[in-house]
C-alpha positions as CSV (number, residue, x, y, z in Angstrom):
1,M,0.0,0.0,0.0
2,S,1.4,3.4,-1.0
3,E,0.5,6.9,0.1
4,P,-2.0,7.3,-2.8
5,E,-3.7,4.1,-1.7
6,L,-4.3,5.4,1.9
7,G,-7.8,6.6,2.6
8,P,-8.6,10.1,3.8
9,E,-8.8,9.1,7.4
10,D,-5.4,7.5,7.2
11,L,-3.9,10.6,5.6
12,K,-5.6,12.6,8.4
13,I,-3.7,10.8,11.1
14,V,-0.4,11.4,9.3
15,A,-1.3,15.1,9.1
16,L,-2.1,15.1,12.8
17,A,1.2,13.4,13.7
18,R,3.1,16.0,11.6
19,S,1.3,18.9,13.4
20,A,1.9,17.4,16.8
21,S,5.6,17.2,16.1
22,A,5.7,20.7,14.6
23,R,3.7,22.3,17.4
24,V,6.4,21.6,20.0
25,G,9.4,21.1,17.8
26,S,9.7,17.4,18.5
27,A,11.7,14.9,16.4
28,E,8.6,12.6,16.5
29,G,4.9,13.0,16.2
30,A,2.3,10.3,16.3
31,A,-1.5,9.9,16.0
32,V,-3.8,7.0,16.4
33,R,-7.4,6.3,15.4
34,D,-9.7,4.3,17.7
35,E,-12.6,2.0,16.9
36,T,-15.1,4.9,16.9
37,G,-13.0,7.1,14.6
38,R,-11.7,9.4,17.4
39,T,-8.1,10.5,16.9
40,Y,-5.4,11.2,19.4
41,A,-2.1,13.0,18.5
42,A,1.1,13.4,20.6
43,A,4.7,14.4,20.4
44,T,7.6,12.8,22.2
45,V,8.0,13.8,25.9
46,A,11.6,14.1,27.0
47,L,11.8,15.5,30.5
48,P,14.5,14.7,33.1
49,S,12.1,12.5,35.0
50,L,9.8,11.3,32.2
51,R,10.4,9.9,28.7
52,L,7.6,8.8,26.4
53,S,7.7,8.2,22.7
54,A,5.1,10.0,20.6
55,L,3.5,6.7,19.6
56,A,3.4,5.3,23.2
57,L,1.8,8.6,24.4
58,A,-0.8,8.6,21.6
59,V,-1.8,5.1,22.5
60,A,-1.9,6.0,26.2
61,M,-4.1,9.0,25.4
62,A,-6.5,6.8,23.5
63,V,-6.7,4.2,26.3
64,S,-7.1,6.8,29.0
65,S,-10.0,8.3,27.0
66,G,-11.8,4.9,26.9
67,A,-10.7,3.4,23.6
68,T,-10.8,-0.3,23.5
69,A,-9.3,-0.9,20.0
70,L,-7.2,0.9,17.5
71,E,-7.8,0.9,13.8
72,A,-4.6,2.7,12.7
73,A,-1.6,4.5,13.9
74,A,0.9,6.9,12.3
75,L,4.4,7.8,13.3
76,V,6.3,10.7,11.7
77,S,10.0,10.9,12.3
78,N,13.5,11.1,10.8
79,G,14.4,8.0,12.6
80,P,14.2,4.3,11.7
81,G,10.5,4.1,12.5
82,P,8.6,2.6,15.5
83,D,10.7,0.5,17.9
84,A,9.6,-2.8,19.4
85,A,8.0,-1.1,22.5
86,D,6.0,1.3,20.3
87,L,4.8,-1.6,18.1
88,A,3.8,-3.6,21.2
89,A,1.8,-0.7,22.6
90,V,-0.2,-0.4,19.4
91,R,-0.7,-4.1,19.2
92,D,-1.9,-4.3,22.9
93,I,-5.2,-2.8,21.8
94,G,-4.9,-2.8,18.0
95,A,-3.9,-6.3,17.0
96,D,-5.1,-5.6,13.4
97,A,-4.1,-1.9,13.3
98,M,-2.2,-0.6,10.3
99,I,0.9,1.4,11.4
100,I,2.0,4.1,9.0
101,D,5.7,5.0,9.2
102,A,6.2,8.4,7.6
103,R,8.9,11.0,7.1
104,P,8.5,14.5,8.5
105,D,7.3,15.8,5.2
106,G,4.4,13.3,5.4
107,S,5.6,10.9,2.7
108,V,5.1,7.3,3.6
109,R,8.2,5.3,4.3
110,R,6.3,2.0,4.8
111,I,3.1,0.5,6.1
112,L,3.3,-2.1,8.8
113,R,0.6,-4.7,9.2
114,P,0.2,-7.5,11.7
């Protein structure tokens, strides 16, 4: 699946991930979409006493808001993409969720499926 094959809702979470990153000048931004279509966007948190990846935080926001499943997730970064912990967080409540790994300009690097 390439970027043109992504649906509007998938492109929306990529855009939300980009804006979350840009809003705070973070190297990573992420967004997830839950089973009802609600979206949650986050940027990496790097405090002296707290470190959370953007994707882990977006998943946590969804769960703390009552989401019981994820349909899709997007990570925007210059890095190698989601690490094992990020993938596990998404899979905890989104076993079938598509994960979009994108560059900061929004272009899709790859699509990860279970």
